[in-house]
C-alpha positions in Angstrom: -59.1 -56.8 -227.0 -60.2 -56.3 -230.6 -57.5 -54.8 -232.8 -60.1 -52.2 -233.9 -59.7 -50.4 -230.6 -55.9 -50.1 -231.0 -55.8 -49.8 -234.8 -53.2 -47.9 -236.9 -56.0 -47.0 -239.4 -56.4 -43.2 -239.6 -59.7 -41.8 -238.2 -60.7 -38.5 -240.0 -60.7 -35.2 -238.1 -64.0 -34.2 -236.7 -64.9 -37.8 -235.8 -66.2 -38.3 -232.2 -63.8 -40.5 -230.2 -64.7 -42.4 -227.0 -62.0 -43.6 -224.6 -61.7 -45.6 -221.4 -59.5 -43.9 -218.8 -58.1 -45.4 -215.6 -56.5 -43.2 -212.9 -55.3 -43.0 -209.3 -57.0 -39.9 -208.0 -54.7 -39.5 -204.9 -52.7 -36.6 -206.4 -55.6 -34.8 -208.1 -58.2 -32.2 -207.1 -60.8 -34.4 -208.8 -61.7 -34.8 -212.5 -62.9 -31.4 -213.5 -60.8 -28.5 -214.6 -61.1 -25.5 -212.3 -60.8 -21.9 -213.2 -58.3 -19.9 -211.1 -55.9 -21.2 -208.5 -53.0 -23.6 -209.0 -54.8 -27.0 -208.8 -54.1 -30.3 -210.6 -57.0 -32.2 -212.1 -57.3 -35.4 -214.2 -59.1 -33.5 -217.0 -56.3 -31.0 -217.3 -53.7 -33.7 -217.5 -55.6 -35.8 -220.0 -56.5 -32.8 -222.2 -52.9 -31.7 -222.3 -51.7 -35.2 -223.3 -54.2 -35.5 -226.1 -53.5 -32.0 -227.3 -49.8 -33.0 -227.7 -51.0 -35.8 -230.0 -53.4 -33.6 -231.9 -51.2 -30.6 -232.2 -54.0 -28.4 -231.0 -56.4 -28.2 -228.0 -58.7 -31.0 -227.1 -61.9 -30.6 -225.0 -63.0 -33.7 -223.1 -66.5 -34.7 -221.7 -66.7 -37.4 -219.0 -69.2 -39.9 -217.7 -68.9 -38.8 -214.1 -67.0 -36.0 -212.4 -65.1 -37.7 -209.6 -64.1 -35.8 -206.5 -60.6 -35.1 -205.0 -58.9 -38.4 -204.1 -61.5 -40.6 -205.9 -60.1 -43.2 -208.3 -61.4 -44.6 -211.6 -61.0 -48.1 -212.9 -63.2 -47.1 -215.9 -63.9 -43.5 -216.5 -65.4 -42.9 -220.0 -64.7 -39.7 -222.0 -65.4 -38.4 -225.5 -64.0 -35.7 -227.7 -64.3 -34.6 -231.3 -61.0 -35.2 -232.9 -59.4 -31.9 -234.1 -57.0 -33.7 -236.4 -56.8 -37.1 -238.2 -55.1 -39.7 -236.0 -55.4 -43.4 -235.5 -56.8 -45.1 -232.4 -53.3 -46.3 -231.7 -51.9 -42.8 -231.9 -54.5 -41.5 -229.4 -53.7 -44.3 -226.9 -50.0 -44.7 -227.3 -49.3 -41.0 -227.8 -51.7 -40.0 -225.1 -50.1 -42.4 -222.6 -46.6 -41.2 -223.6 -47.6 -37.7 -222.5 -49.5 -38.7 -219.3 -48.2 -39.2 -215.8 -48.0 -42.8 -214.7 -51.1 -42.5 -212.5 -53.4 -41.9 -215.5 -53.8 -44.4 -218.4 -55.8 -44.6 -221.6 -56.9 -48.2 -222.3 -58.5 -47.7 -225.7 -59.9 -45.2 -228.1 -62.4 -45.7 -230.9 -64.7 -43.8 -233.3 -68.3 -43.6 -232.2 -71.4 -42.0 -233.7 -71.8 -38.2 -233.3 -74.8 -38.7 -231.0 -72.7 -40.5 -228.4 -72.1 -38.5 -225.3 -70.0 -39.9 -222.4 -72.3 -38.4 -219.8 -75.8 -38.2 -221.4 -75.6 -41.5 -223.2 -74.8 -43.4 -220.0 -77.5 -45.6 -218.7 -75.8 -46.6 -215.4 -72.7 -46.0 -213.3 -71.1 -48.6 -211.0 -69.1 -47.5 -208.0 -67.1 -49.7 -205.7 -66.1 -48.6 -202.2 -63.2 -50.7 -200.8 -62.5 -51.0 -197.1 -59.5 -52.7 -195.5 -60.9 -54.2 -192.3 -57.7 -55.0 -190.5 -56.2 -54.4 -187.0 -53.3 -52.5 -188.6 -53.5 -49.8 -191.3 -52.3 -51.3 -194.6 -49.0 -50.0 -196.2 -49.2 -51.2 -199.8 -52.8 -50.1 -200.3 -52.7 -47.0 -198.1 -54.0 -44.6 -200.8 -56.2 -47.2 -202.5 -58.6 -48.3 -199.7 -60.3 -46.9 -196.6 -59.0 -48.4 -193.4 -61.5 -49.4 -190.8 -60.2 -51.1 -187.7 -63.3 -52.4 -185.9 -64.6 -55.7 -187.3 -67.4 -55.3 -189.8 -70.3 -57.6 -190.3 -70.6 -57.6 -194.1 -73.9 -59.6 -194.0 -75.6 -56.9 -191.9 -74.3 -54.2 -194.2 -75.6 -56.1 -197.3 -79.0 -56.6 -195.7 -79.3 -52.9 -194.7 -78.2 -51.8 -198.2 -81.1 -53.5 -199.9 -83.3 -50.6 -198.8 -81.5 -48.5 -201.3 -82.7 -50.4 -204.4 -85.3 -48.6 -206.5 -86.2 -45.1 -207.5 -86.5 -42.9 -204.5 -85.5 -39.7 -202.7 -81.9 -39.8 -201.6 -81.8 -36.5 -199.7 -80.5 -38.4 -196.6 -77.3 -39.1 -198.5 -76.9 -35.9 -200.4 -74.1 -33.4 -199.8 -75.1 -29.9 -198.8 -73.2 -28.6 -201.8 -75.0 -30.9 -204.3 -76.3 -28.8 -207.2 -78.6 -31.5 -208.7 -82.2 -30.2 -209.4 -83.7 -33.4 -207.9 -82.8 -35.8 -205.1 -84.4 -38.7 -207.0 -82.2 -41.5 -208.2 -82.7 -45.1 -209.2 -80.4 -47.6 -207.6 -80.4 -50.7 -209.8 -78.5 -53.0 -207.4 -76.3 -52.9 -204.3 -74.1 -55.5 -202.7 -71.7 -55.7 -199.8 -69.3 -58.6 -199.6 -66.2 -59.7 -197.7 -63.1 -60.7 -199.7 -60.7 -61.8 -197.0 -59.5 -58.6 -195.3 -61.5 -56.4 -197.7 -65.1 -55.4 -197.5 -66.4 -54.2 -200.8 -69.6 -52.1 -201.3 -70.9 -52.1 -204.9 -73.7 -49.6 -205.9 -75.0 -49.3 -209.5 -77.5 -46.6 -210.3 -78.7 -44.4 -213.2 -76.8 -41.5 -211.6 -75.5 -40.3 -208.2 -75.9 -37.2 -206.1 -72.8 -35.4 -204.8 -71.1 -37.5 -202.1 -74.0 -40.0 -202.3 -71.8 -43.2 -202.4 -69.5 -42.0 -199.6 -72.4 -40.9 -197.4 -74.0 -44.3 -197.9 -70.7 -46.0 -197.2 -70.3 -44.1 -193.9 -73.7 -45.2 -192.8 -73.0 -48.9 -193.8 -69.8 -48.8 -191.8 -71.7 -47.7 -188.7 -74.1 -50.6 -189.2 -71.4 -53.1 -189.9 -69.6 -52.1 -186.8 -72.7 -52.5 -184.7 -73.1 -48.8 -183.8 -76.5 -48.8 -185.5 -79.2 -51.5 -186.4 -79.8 -52.9 -189.9 -83.1 -51.0 -190.0 -81.4 -47.6 -189.6 -80.6 -47.1 -193.3 -84.3 -47.5 -194.2 -85.3 -45.1 -191.5 -82.8 -42.5 -192.7 -84.2 -42.8 -196.3 -87.7 -42.1 -195.0 -86.5 -39.1 -192.9 -84.7 -37.5 -195.8 -82.4 -35.6 -193.4 -78.6 -35.7 -194.1 -77.8 -34.5 -190.6 -79.2 -37.7 -189.1 -77.0 -40.1 -190.9 -73.3 -41.0 -190.4 -70.2 -39.1 -191.4 -69.0 -39.1 -195.0 -66.6 -42.0 -195.6 -63.1 -41.0 -196.9 -62.5 -40.6 -200.7 -59.6 -42.9 -201.0 -61.7 -46.1 -201.0 -64.0 -45.0 -203.8 -63.7 -46.2 -207.5 -65.8 -45.4 -210.5 -65.7 -49.1 -211.7 -67.8 -49.0 -214.9 -70.4 -47.1 -216.9 -73.2 -48.8 -218.9 -74.0 -47.6 -222.4 -76.5 -48.9 -225.0 -75.0 -51.8 -227.0 -75.4 -50.1 -230.3 -72.4 -47.9 -229.5 -70.2 -51.0 -229.5 -67.9 -50.1 -226.7 -65.6 -52.8 -225.3 -66.7 -54.6 -222.2 -64.9 -53.4 -219.1 -63.0 -56.0 -217.1 -63.9 -56.0 -213.3 -61.8 -53.8 -211.2 -59.9 -52.7 -209.2 -58.3 -56.1 -209.6 -57.4 -56.5 -205.9 -61.1 -56.0 -204.8 -62.8 -58.5 -207.2 -62.8 -62.2 -207.6 -63.7 -65.0 -205.2 -64.1 -64.1 -201.5 
């Protein structure tokens, strides 16, 4: 890691700051702050921690609003610094005021035109399944457990129908507020890593519950309850009620977000660490 991302040099107030955030979403009602009610969100916890560093309120913008129980290996956020502080102060001070299930990895000054959401060119999600006869203990909140044996090769073959720009109404939640069901999936892969089956989907953006709805359908195909061709047929039909149930949230990770190189953001290491590497 370059020392510039953890520098003691003071960054003037008013500068736009970008950060990479990692969190275990198990205890949170998603990323986004919610008006009314006594709910705990990642955004609230992080804004409170950074406000303690700044001595005044901080308003964050994120790359992707994860749902209740969803994790992030690499969520990206930005804020306009309300006070002069160093990158080191934002990271070390922020982490000192955060619960242990949320961590800041770096903070750095970026141009004023950078926006965590609107500047993003792609999002990468990983869905991690423990395919074991017995429910795991150590990873119980970090993976989805699926007892029946899965054929990862069939899942991978079926998933290739997702690639390209097309209508994803078949995998869109009824509550989705997006103006269009069109999304562009850049790549998708399903692989077995010993007892884990990992689904990776990278796209320009995602509809509400899109990854979890796709994962549920791939699990049905991998188990042999549906043929490989089923996913392509569902895409053509465009009817969410015809596809499989939504997969649980606990196996889903926002793994990375792609930005133009001119912003100079550090490369994100692959993660979550237990779900990457050699099969």
